[in-house]
C-alpha positions in Angstrom: -60.1 -28.6 60.1 -58.0 -28.9 62.9 -54.9 -30.8 62.4 -54.2 -33.5 65.0 -50.1 -33.1 65.9 -50.1 -35.0 69.1 -51.3 -38.5 70.3 -50.6 -41.1 72.8 -48.0 -40.3 75.5 -46.9 -37.1 73.7 -50.7 -35.6 74.4 -50.6 -36.7 77.9 -47.3 -35.2 78.3 -48.4 -31.9 76.6 -51.6 -31.9 79.0 -49.7 -32.6 82.1 -46.9 -30.2 81.4 -49.6 -27.2 80.9 -51.1 -27.8 84.2 -47.8 -28.3 85.9 -46.4 -24.7 84.4 -49.5 -23.1 86.2 -48.7 -24.6 89.4 -44.9 -23.8 89.2 -45.9 -20.0 88.2 -48.3 -20.0 91.3 -45.4 -21.4 93.4 -42.8 -19.3 92.4 -44.8 -15.9 92.6 -46.0 -16.8 96.3 -42.8 -17.9 97.3 -41.1 -14.9 96.2 -43.8 -12.3 97.5 -43.5 -14.4 100.8 -39.9 -14.2 101.1 -39.8 -10.4 100.4 -42.6 -9.9 102.9 -44.8 -8.0 100.3 -48.8 -8.7 101.0 -50.7 -10.1 98.6 -53.6 -12.5 98.0 -54.3 -15.5 95.4 -57.5 -14.8 93.7 -59.2 -16.1 90.6 -59.3 -20.0 89.5 -56.4 -21.0 91.7 -58.1 -19.5 94.8 -61.3 -21.2 93.9 -59.0 -24.6 93.4 -57.8 -24.0 97.0 -61.3 -24.1 98.5 -62.8 -26.4 96.4 -60.1 -28.9 97.0 -60.8 -28.7 100.8 -64.2 -30.2 100.4 -64.2 -32.5 97.1 -61.2 -32.7 94.8 -63.0 -34.0 92.0 -64.5 -30.6 91.6 -61.1 -29.0 91.2 -60.7 -27.3 87.7 -57.6 -26.4 86.0 -56.7 -22.8 85.3 -54.5 -21.5 82.5 -53.2 -18.3 84.4 -52.3 -16.9 88.0 -54.1 -14.1 89.5 -53.1 -12.2 92.4 -54.1 -9.0 94.4 -51.6 -6.7 95.4 -51.7 -3.1 97.2 -50.7 -0.6 94.3 -47.9 1.0 96.6 -46.4 -2.1 96.8 -46.1 -2.8 93.0 -42.7 -0.8 92.9 -41.2 -3.4 95.5 -42.7 -6.4 93.8 -41.1 -5.6 90.3 -37.5 -6.5 91.2 -38.7 -9.6 93.3 -40.8 -11.1 90.8 -38.2 -10.3 88.0 -35.5 -12.0 90.1 -37.8 -15.2 90.1 -37.9 -15.1 86.2 -40.9 -12.9 85.4 -41.0 -9.8 83.2 -43.1 -6.9 84.1 -45.6 -5.5 81.6 -48.1 -2.9 81.7 -50.5 -2.1 78.8 -54.1 -1.1 78.4 -54.5 -0.8 82.1 -53.5 -4.4 82.7 -50.4 -5.1 85.0 -48.9 -8.5 84.7 -45.7 -10.4 85.1 -44.8 -12.4 81.9 -43.4 -15.9 82.8 -40.1 -15.4 80.7 -39.3 -13.5 77.6 -41.1 -15.7 75.0 -44.5 -15.9 77.4 -47.8 -14.8 75.9 -50.3 -13.0 78.3 -51.8 -16.3 79.1 -48.2 -17.4 80.6 -48.6 -14.5 83.1 -49.1 -13.7 86.6 -52.0 -11.0 86.3 -52.2 -8.4 88.9 -55.4 -6.5 90.3 -54.9 -3.7 92.8 -56.9 -3.8 96.4 -59.5 -1.1 96.8 -59.5 -0.1 93.0 -62.3 -1.5 90.7 -60.9 -4.0 87.8 -63.5 -2.3 85.2 -65.2 1.1 85.8 -68.6 -0.7 85.4 -68.3 -3.2 87.9 -70.1 -2.2 91.5 -67.4 -3.7 93.6 -63.8 -2.7 93.9 -61.1 -5.3 94.4 -61.2 -6.4 98.3 -58.8 -5.4 100.6 -55.9 -8.0 101.6 -55.5 -7.0 105.1 -57.3 -10.3 106.0 -56.3 -13.4 104.2 -56.1 -17.2 104.6 -53.2 -19.3 104.6 -53.7 -22.4 102.4 -50.3 -24.2 102.4 -47.7 -21.4 101.7 -50.0 -19.2 99.6 -51.9 -16.2 101.0 -55.4 -16.8 99.6 -58.1 -14.4 99.6 -60.7 -15.2 102.2 -63.5 -17.3 100.9 -66.4 -14.5 101.3 -64.3 -12.0 99.5 -63.7 -14.4 96.6 -67.2 -14.9 96.3 -68.0 -11.2 96.1 -65.0 -10.9 93.4 -66.5 -13.6 91.2 -70.0 -12.2 91.6 -68.9 -8.8 90.6 -67.0 -10.0 87.5 -69.8 -12.5 86.4 -68.0 -13.5 83.3 -68.8 -17.0 82.3 -65.6 -18.8 84.0 -66.8 -16.7 87.1 -70.2 -18.3 86.8 -68.8 -21.9 86.3 -66.7 -21.2 89.5 -69.7 -20.1 91.4 -71.5 -23.0 90.3 -68.9 -25.4 91.5 -68.9 -23.8 94.7 -72.8 -24.1 94.9 -72.4 -27.9 93.8 -70.3 -28.7 96.8 -72.5 -26.8 99.5 -70.0 -24.0 99.9 -72.6 -21.5 98.6 -76.4 -21.5 99.2 -79.3 -19.5 99.5 -78.0 -18.1 102.8 -75.5 -16.1 101.0 -78.1 -13.8 99.6 -78.5 -11.6 102.9 -74.7 -11.0 102.7 -74.6 -9.7 99.2 -75.3 -5.9 98.1 -78.4 -5.4 96.1 -76.3 -5.5 92.9 -75.0 -8.8 93.5 -77.9 -10.5 95.1 -79.8 -11.2 91.7 -76.8 -13.0 90.3 -76.4 -15.4 92.9 -80.2 -15.9 92.7 -80.0 -16.9 89.1 -77.3 -19.5 89.5 -79.2 -20.9 92.7 -82.3 -21.2 90.7 -80.5 -22.6 87.5 -77.8 -24.6 89.2 -77.1 -26.8 85.9 -77.0 -24.0 83.6 
């Protein structure tokens, strides 16, 4: 049985702090990379938030980490820049990340994937190039069509939920099917046919 440790204001404070920590992490990493003129693009749940909030803020979901795309040759330049912003570089089991401080867990990190490389060997598509991006506030964000392709390629449960959110607010519909590869079309079709899961 789970022991309830927090209640009332203390509980709400913990929830607010958890959300703000992720936002702070995102701001720090994007500002540091912007200042150093290192190309990147925000992807993952934060990129979905950026796009969803343009249409319907009630559909915005919180996310627990920060995901960015870098060009692999820029990693060496990014390490000292992000370390100066308080992050600690770690690379293990083919996962590249910057932990948010010495006591941070992998969840408290900026996760890095590389443009033009597959995240997993079995994936049908590589991570998109970041030669094109959209500024949303002061963050370079993956263009929407490339974000959708990444989400369909990964197609984990959280990716499916993000895609269903995008479908629910009309940012994705059946016209997208013709834009996709033959591997990704059935995945989107599955979600369009059963939008309530």
